[in-house]
C-alpha positions as CSV (number, residue, x, y, z in Angstrom):
1,X,-6.0,17.4,-14.4
2,X,-6.3,14.9,-17.2
3,X,-9.8,14.1,-15.9
4,X,-10.8,17.5,-14.4
5,X,-8.4,20.4,-15.0
6,X,-9.8,22.4,-12.1
7,X,-8.5,19.7,-9.7
8,X,-5.0,21.3,-9.9
9,X,-6.5,23.9,-7.5
10,X,-6.7,21.1,-4.8
11,X,-2.9,20.8,-4.9
12,X,-2.5,24.6,-5.1
13,X,-4.7,25.1,-2.0
14,X,-2.9,22.5,0.2
15,X,0.5,23.7,-1.0
16,X,-0.2,27.3,-0.2
17,X,-1.7,26.5,3.2
18,X,1.2,24.3,4.3
19,X,3.9,26.5,2.8
20,X,2.8,29.5,5.0
21,X,1.9,27.2,7.9
22,X,5.5,25.9,8.0
23,X,6.9,29.5,8.1
24,X,4.4,30.6,10.7
25,X,5.0,27.6,12.9
26,X,8.8,28.2,12.8
27,X,8.4,31.9,13.7
28,X,5.8,31.4,16.5
29,X,6.0,30.3,20.1
30,X,3.5,28.7,22.5
31,X,-0.1,28.1,21.5
32,X,0.3,29.9,18.2
33,X,2.6,27.2,16.9
34,X,0.0,24.5,17.7
35,X,-2.7,26.7,16.1
36,X,-0.8,26.9,12.8
37,X,-0.1,23.1,12.9
38,X,-3.8,22.4,13.4
39,X,-4.7,24.8,10.6
40,X,-2.4,22.8,8.3
41,X,-3.8,19.4,9.4
42,X,-7.4,20.6,9.1
43,X,-6.7,22.0,5.6
44,X,-5.2,18.7,4.4
45,X,-7.6,16.3,6.1
46,X,-10.6,18.5,5.2
47,X,-9.9,18.1,1.5
48,X,-9.3,14.4,2.0
49,X,-12.5,13.9,3.9
50,X,-14.6,16.0,1.4
51,X,-13.6,13.9,-1.6
52,X,-13.0,10.5,-0.1
53,X,-15.2,10.2,3.0
54,X,-18.1,12.6,2.6
55,X,-20.4,10.2,0.6
56,X,-19.5,7.3,2.9
57,X,-20.6,9.2,6.0
58,X,-23.7,10.6,4.2
59,X,-24.8,7.2,3.1
60,X,-24.5,5.9,6.7
61,X,-26.2,8.9,8.3
62,X,-29.1,8.7,5.9
63,X,-29.4,4.9,6.5
64,X,-29.3,5.5,10.3
65,X,-32.0,8.2,10.1
66,X,-34.2,6.0,7.9
67,X,-33.9,3.1,10.3
68,X,-34.8,5.4,13.2
69,X,-37.9,6.5,11.4
70,X,-36.7,10.1,11.0
71,X,-38.2,11.8,8.0
72,X,-35.6,13.9,6.3
73,X,-37.0,14.1,2.8
74,X,-34.4,13.0,0.3
75,X,-31.8,12.9,3.1
76,X,-28.4,14.5,3.1
77,X,-27.3,15.2,-0.5
78,X,-24.4,13.3,-2.1
79,X,-21.5,14.8,-3.8
80,X,-21.0,13.8,-7.4
81,X,-17.2,14.1,-7.6
82,X,-14.3,12.0,-8.7
83,X,-11.6,11.1,-6.1
84,X,-8.4,12.9,-7.2
85,X,-5.7,10.4,-8.1
86,X,-3.2,10.0,-5.2
87,X,-5.0,12.3,-2.9
88,X,-4.2,10.3,0.3
89,X,-0.5,10.0,-0.6
90,X,0.3,13.7,-1.1
91,X,-1.9,14.6,1.8
92,X,0.2,12.5,4.1
93,X,3.4,13.7,2.6
94,X,2.3,17.4,3.1
95,X,1.3,16.7,6.7
96,X,4.8,15.2,7.3
97,X,6.3,18.5,6.5
98,X,4.3,20.7,8.9
99,X,4.6,18.1,11.7
100,X,8.3,17.9,11.3
101,X,8.6,21.7,11.3
102,X,6.5,21.8,14.5
103,X,8.7,19.2,16.2
104,X,11.8,21.2,15.2
105,X,13.3,18.4,13.0
106,X,12.9,20.3,9.8
107,X,13.4,24.0,9.0
108,X,10.6,25.8,7.2
109,X,11.2,25.9,3.5
110,X,11.3,29.5,2.2
111,X,11.6,28.7,-1.5
112,X,8.0,28.1,-2.7
113,X,9.1,26.2,-5.8
114,X,11.2,23.7,-3.8
115,X,8.4,23.1,-1.3
116,X,5.9,22.7,-4.1
117,X,8.2,20.2,-5.7
118,X,8.4,18.3,-2.4
119,X,4.6,17.8,-2.6
120,X,4.4,17.2,-6.4
121,X,7.6,15.3,-7.2
122,X,6.2,13.3,-10.0
123,X,7.7,9.8,-9.6
124,X,6.0,9.3,-6.2
125,X,3.1,11.8,-6.3
126,X,0.2,9.4,-6.9
127,X,1.2,6.3,-4.9
128,X,4.3,7.0,-2.8
129,X,6.7,6.2,-1.2
130,X,5.5,8.9,1.3
131,X,8.8,10.8,1.8
132,X,9.9,12.8,4.8
133,X,11.0,16.4,4.2
134,X,14.5,15.8,5.8
135,X,15.2,13.2,3.2
136,X,13.8,14.7,0.0
137,X,13.9,18.5,0.3
138,X,17.8,18.7,0.7
139,X,18.1,16.7,-2.6
140,X,16.3,19.5,-4.5
141,X,19.0,22.0,-3.5
142,X,21.8,19.9,-5.0
143,X,23.0,19.9,-8.5
144,X,22.4,16.5,-10.1
145,X,24.7,15.9,-13.1
146,X,24.3,13.1,-15.6
147,X,25.5,9.9,-14.1
148,X,25.5,6.7,-16.2
149,X,25.5,4.5,-13.2
150,X,22.4,6.1,-11.8
151,X,20.7,5.9,-15.2
152,X,21.5,2.2,-15.5
153,X,20.5,1.3,-11.9
154,X,17.3,3.3,-12.3
155,X,16.3,1.8,-15.6
156,X,17.1,-1.7,-14.2
157,X,14.8,-1.1,-11.2
158,X,12.1,0.4,-13.5
159,X,12.3,-2.7,-15.7
160,X,11.8,-5.0,-12.8
161,X,8.8,-2.9,-11.6
162,X,7.3,-3.2,-15.1
163,X,7.9,-7.0,-15.0
164,X,6.0,-7.2,-11.7
165,X,3.1,-5.1,-13.1
166,X,2.5,-6.3,-16.6
167,X,3.8,-9.9,-16.5
168,X,2.5,-10.9,-13.1
169,X,0.0,-8.5,-11.5
170,X,-2.1,-7.8,-14.7
171,X,-2.2,-11.4,-15.7
172,X,-3.3,-12.5,-12.2
173,X,-5.9,-9.7,-12.3
174,X,-7.8,-11.4,-15.1
175,X,-8.4,-14.4,-12.8
176,X,-8.9,-12.4,-9.6
177,X,-11.4,-10.0,-11.2
178,X,-13.5,-12.7,-12.7
179,X,-13.9,-14.5,-9.4
180,X,-14.3,-11.5,-7.0
181,X,-16.9,-9.8,-9.3
182,X,-19.1,-12.9,-8.8
183,X,-18.0,-14.8,-5.7
184,X,-21.4,-16.6,-5.5
185,X,-20.9,-18.1,-8.9
186,X,-17.7,-19.9,-8.1
187,X,-16.6,-22.8,-5.9
188,X,-14.1,-23.2,-3.1
189,X,-11.2,-23.9,-5.5
190,X,-11.7,-20.8,-7.6
191,X,-12.0,-18.7,-4.5
192,X,-9.0,-20.1,-2.8
193,X,-6.8,-19.6,-6.0
194,X,-8.2,-16.1,-6.5
195,X,-7.3,-15.2,-2.9
196,X,-3.7,-16.5,-3.3
197,X,-3.4,-14.8,-6.7
198,X,-4.6,-11.5,-5.3
199,X,-2.0,-11.7,-2.5
200,X,0.7,-11.9,-5.2
201,X,-1.1,-9.5,-7.5
202,X,-1.3,-6.6,-5.0
203,X,2.3,-7.1,-4.0
204,X,3.5,-7.1,-7.6
205,X,1.2,-4.2,-8.5
206,X,2.1,-1.9,-5.6
207,X,5.8,-2.8,-5.2
208,X,6.1,-2.7,-9.0
209,X,4.9,0.9,-8.9
210,X,7.3,1.7,-6.1
211,X,10.2,0.2,-8.1
212,X,9.3,2.3,-11.1
213,X,9.0,5.4,-8.9
214,X,12.3,4.8,-7.1
215,X,14.0,3.9,-10.4
216,X,12.8,7.0,-12.3
217,X,14.0,9.2,-9.5
218,X,17.3,7.4,-9.5
219,X,17.7,8.1,-13.2
220,X,17.6,11.8,-12.4
221,X,20.0,11.4,-9.5
222,X,17.4,11.4,-6.6
223,X,17.1,8.8,-3.9
224,X,13.7,7.7,-2.6
225,X,13.2,5.4,0.4
226,X,12.6,1.6,0.0
227,X,8.9,0.9,0.3
228,X,9.0,-3.0,0.3
229,X,11.4,-5.5,1.7
230,X,10.3,-9.0,0.7
231,X,7.2,-8.8,3.0
232,X,5.9,-12.4,2.3
233,X,9.0,-13.7,4.0
234,X,8.0,-12.2,7.3
235,X,7.8,-14.4,10.4
236,X,4.8,-12.6,11.9
237,X,2.3,-9.9,11.0
238,X,4.1,-7.2,12.9
239,X,7.2,-7.9,10.9
240,X,5.1,-7.9,7.8
241,X,4.2,-4.3,8.4
242,X,7.9,-3.5,8.9
243,X,8.4,-4.8,5.3
244,X,5.1,-3.9,3.5
245,X,4.4,-0.3,2.4
246,X,7.2,0.9,4.8
247,X,6.6,4.6,4.2
248,X,2.9,4.3,5.3
249,X,3.5,2.1,8.3
250,X,6.3,4.3,9.5
251,X,4.1,7.3,9.0
252,X,1.4,5.9,11.3
253,X,4.0,4.8,13.8
254,X,5.8,8.2,14.1
255,X,2.8,10.5,13.7
256,X,-0.2,8.7,15.2
257,X,0.9,5.7,17.3
258,X,3.6,7.6,19.2
259,X,1.3,10.7,19.5
260,X,-1.4,8.7,21.3
261,X,1.1,7.1,23.7
262,X,2.7,4.3,21.8
263,X,4.0,1.6,24.1
264,X,5.1,4.0,26.9
265,X,1.9,3.4,28.8
266,X,0.0,0.4,30.3
267,X,-0.2,-2.8,28.4
268,X,-3.9,-2.4,27.7
269,X,-3.5,1.1,26.3
270,X,-0.6,-0.1,24.2
271,X,-2.8,-2.8,22.6
272,X,-5.7,-0.3,22.2
273,X,-3.3,2.1,20.5
274,X,-2.2,-0.6,18.1
275,X,-5.8,-1.5,17.3
276,X,-6.7,2.2,16.7
277,X,-3.8,2.7,14.4
278,X,-4.6,-0.3,12.2
279,X,-8.3,0.7,12.2
280,X,-7.5,4.1,10.9
281,X,-5.0,2.6,8.5
282,X,-7.8,0.5,7.0
283,X,-10.1,3.5,6.7
284,X,-7.2,5.4,5.1
285,X,-7.3,2.9,2.3
286,X,-10.9,3.4,1.4
287,X,-14.3,4.5,2.6
288,X,-15.8,1.0,2.8
289,X,-16.5,-1.4,5.7
290,X,-14.3,-3.9,3.9
291,X,-11.2,-1.8,4.4
292,X,-12.1,-1.1,8.1
293,X,-12.5,-4.8,8.6
294,X,-9.2,-5.5,6.9
295,X,-7.5,-2.9,9.2
296,X,-9.2,-4.4,12.3
297,X,-8.0,-7.9,11.4
298,X,-4.4,-6.8,11.1
299,X,-4.6,-4.9,14.4
300,X,-6.1,-8.0,16.1
301,X,-3.4,-10.2,14.6
302,X,-0.5,-7.9,15.7
303,X,-2.0,-7.8,19.3
304,X,-2.2,-11.6,19.3
305,X,1.4,-11.8,18.3
306,X,2.5,-9.3,21.0
307,X,0.6,-11.4,23.6
308,X,2.1,-14.6,22.2
309,X,5.7,-13.2,22.2
310,X,5.2,-12.0,25.8
311,X,3.7,-15.2,27.3
312,X,4.8,-18.2,25.1
313,X,8.2,-19.6,24.3
314,X,8.9,-21.9,21.4
315,X,12.5,-22.9,22.2
316,X,11.6,-26.6,22.0
317,X,11.1,-26.3,18.2
318,X,13.9,-26.6,15.7
319,X,14.8,-23.0,14.6
320,X,14.5,-23.7,10.8
321,X,11.2,-25.5,11.3
322,X,9.9,-22.7,13.5
323,X,11.0,-20.0,11.0
324,X,9.4,-21.8,8.0
325,X,6.2,-22.5,9.9
326,X,6.1,-18.8,11.1
327,X,6.5,-17.6,7.5
328,X,3.8,-20.0,6.3
329,X,1.3,-19.0,9.0
330,X,1.9,-15.3,8.5
331,X,1.4,-15.7,4.7
332,X,-1.9,-17.5,5.3
333,X,-3.2,-14.9,7.8
334,X,-2.2,-12.0,5.6
335,X,-4.0,-13.6,2.6
336,X,-7.0,-14.3,4.7
337,X,-7.2,-10.6,5.5
338,X,-6.7,-9.7,1.8
339,X,-10.2,-11.2,1.1
340,X,-11.8,-8.2,2.9
341,X,-9.4,-5.8,1.0
342,X,-10.5,-7.1,-2.4
343,X,-14.1,-8.1,-1.9
344,X,-16.8,-5.7,-3.1
345,X,-18.6,-5.8,0.2
346,X,-18.6,-7.4,3.6
347,X,-21.2,-10.1,2.6
348,X,-19.0,-11.2,-0.4
349,X,-16.0,-11.4,1.9
350,X,-17.7,-13.6,4.5
351,X,-19.3,-15.8,1.8
352,X,-15.8,-16.4,0.2
353,X,-14.3,-17.3,3.6
354,X,-17.1,-19.6,4.5
355,X,-16.9,-21.3,1.1
356,X,-13.1,-21.8,1.2
357,X,-13.2,-23.4,4.7
358,X,-16.2,-25.6,3.8
359,X,-14.6,-27.7,1.0
360,X,-13.9,-31.4,1.5
361,X,-10.2,-32.4,1.3
362,X,-11.2,-35.7,-0.4
363,X,-12.4,-33.7,-3.4
364,X,-9.2,-31.6,-3.7
365,X,-8.3,-33.0,-7.2
366,X,-11.8,-32.4,-8.5
367,X,-11.8,-28.9,-7.0
368,X,-8.4,-28.0,-8.6
369,X,-9.6,-29.3,-12.0
370,X,-12.8,-27.3,-11.7
371,X,-10.9,-24.2,-10.6
372,X,-8.9,-24.1,-13.8
373,X,-11.7,-24.9,-16.2
374,X,-14.5,-22.6,-14.8
375,X,-12.6,-19.3,-15.3
376,X,-11.9,-17.7,-18.6
377,X,-8.2,-17.8,-17.9
378,X,-6.8,-20.9,-19.6
379,X,-4.1,-23.4,-18.8
380,X,-1.5,-21.4,-20.8
381,X,-2.1,-18.2,-18.8
382,X,-2.0,-20.3,-15.6
383,X,1.3,-21.8,-16.6
384,X,2.7,-18.4,-17.5
385,X,1.5,-17.0,-14.2
386,X,3.2,-19.7,-12.2
387,X,6.4,-19.4,-14.2
388,X,6.4,-15.6,-13.6
389,X,5.8,-16.1,-9.8
390,X,8.8,-18.5,-9.7
391,X,11.0,-15.8,-11.4
392,X,9.8,-13.3,-8.8
393,X,10.8,-15.5,-5.9
394,X,14.1,-16.4,-7.5
395,X,14.9,-12.7,-8.0
396,X,13.9,-11.9,-4.4
397,X,16.2,-14.7,-3.3
398,X,19.1,-13.3,-5.4
399,X,18.6,-9.9,-3.8
400,X,18.7,-11.4,-0.3
401,X,21.8,-13.5,-0.9
402,X,24.0,-11.1,-2.8
403,X,22.6,-8.5,-5.2
404,X,26.2,-7.3,-5.7
405,X,27.0,-10.6,-7.3
406,X,25.3,-9.5,-10.5
407,X,26.8,-5.9,-10.2
408,X,30.3,-7.4,-10.2
409,X,29.6,-9.3,-13.4
410,X,28.3,-6.7,-15.9
411,X,27.7,-9.2,-18.7
412,X,25.7,-11.5,-16.4
413,X,23.7,-8.5,-15.3
414,X,23.0,-7.4,-18.8
415,X,21.9,-10.8,-19.9
416,X,19.6,-11.1,-16.8
417,X,18.0,-7.8,-17.6
418,X,17.7,-8.7,-21.3
419,X,15.8,-11.9,-20.2
420,X,13.4,-9.8,-18.0
421,X,12.8,-7.4,-20.9
422,X,12.1,-10.4,-23.2
423,X,9.5,-11.7,-20.8
424,X,7.9,-8.2,-20.5
425,X,7.6,-7.9,-24.3
426,X,6.5,-11.5,-25.0
427,X,4.2,-12.4,-22.2
428,X,3.3,-9.1,-20.6
429,X,-0.4,-8.2,-20.4
430,X,-0.9,-4.7,-21.9
431,X,-4.5,-3.9,-21.2
432,X,-4.0,-0.5,-19.5
433,X,-5.0,-1.8,-16.1
434,X,-4.5,0.9,-13.5
435,X,-2.3,0.4,-10.5
436,X,-4.4,-0.7,-7.6
437,X,-3.2,2.0,-5.2
438,X,-4.1,4.8,-7.6
439,X,-7.6,4.6,-6.1
440,X,-6.3,5.6,-2.7
């Protein structure tokens, strides 16, 4: 509404459709139930396709007709509209509700205000986590009294999310944006560092938002699902997706992958289903061939892992060496795929990959020096970025080993959070850079 006030009608339309669809599904039997489910899904995906994918398909159809020599005048007209913030997220959350009602796992919500709040709950409205109705709706029926422990825990999580965003993600964004906006103007060193920085940037940007969302809900007494679980410590790409954007990957698993057969069919069909899900997941992120390619790469990597696990044993390797090398290889593969996610177009992505893999190891020192000097970033910003990333990994390590250790020592916890707040205030980058996932 801040951009275009009439856009509130988009939410009103989908909320009304799904509210009544849920009641009708619950009351109906046989084919009528499926009809109302389809009505709900078409209503939600129709709005999504209109705003997010119409111009993409129009551009490709016009190009196809032109290449075929078909004269269509000015071609199919484009829509000059803005993509509503968070449209993909609240569309998927709304679809969760009607699907769960259809499957008999959720009762239809009769209170219109409570259902509307489920779709529009402000902490996670624009970028998730994508909540299931069984988890969130019952919380709206409970009385939430002021609880100092919830307030403190929520503010602590929000502070950590803010640290990820303004101290790490937004500082790295300055380097990443410079390089990716002109990939042909930079060498292998710049591109390699920009790719590694983007991998950290998008993690801190998105998980930072999730921390702020979960934390702000906690302050009010509500519990949202965990959306990230140290994904860069994954030992394979399939595990990565069990730790990264958990609410989306579980959504695709439960509502798409299982619906088209999952792994209850032949091996070939299982691999095909995996590939289809990742392809659609990529397209969900954006109407661009770069996102489709990114999704296809992850689908291909997950299938390779499944084949590897089925046919190869690595028992001859030391367990610690195997785990470390698995984490390293997964990190490299995920970052390689991030190139397509961040690049402006397919050509830029392939150019960056070709440039990175064509450098000479003997010139590594020269390449590193050139990488620092050629970007308007500065050695101080580089040092601060590296320091902040170290703090990030130390914090993740603390959470893994024993988060309760700080909880049991209030003064240590207060001093630790004061240190994080000090870093936010003193070295944070406050340039009003939007969260990356707002565009989806």
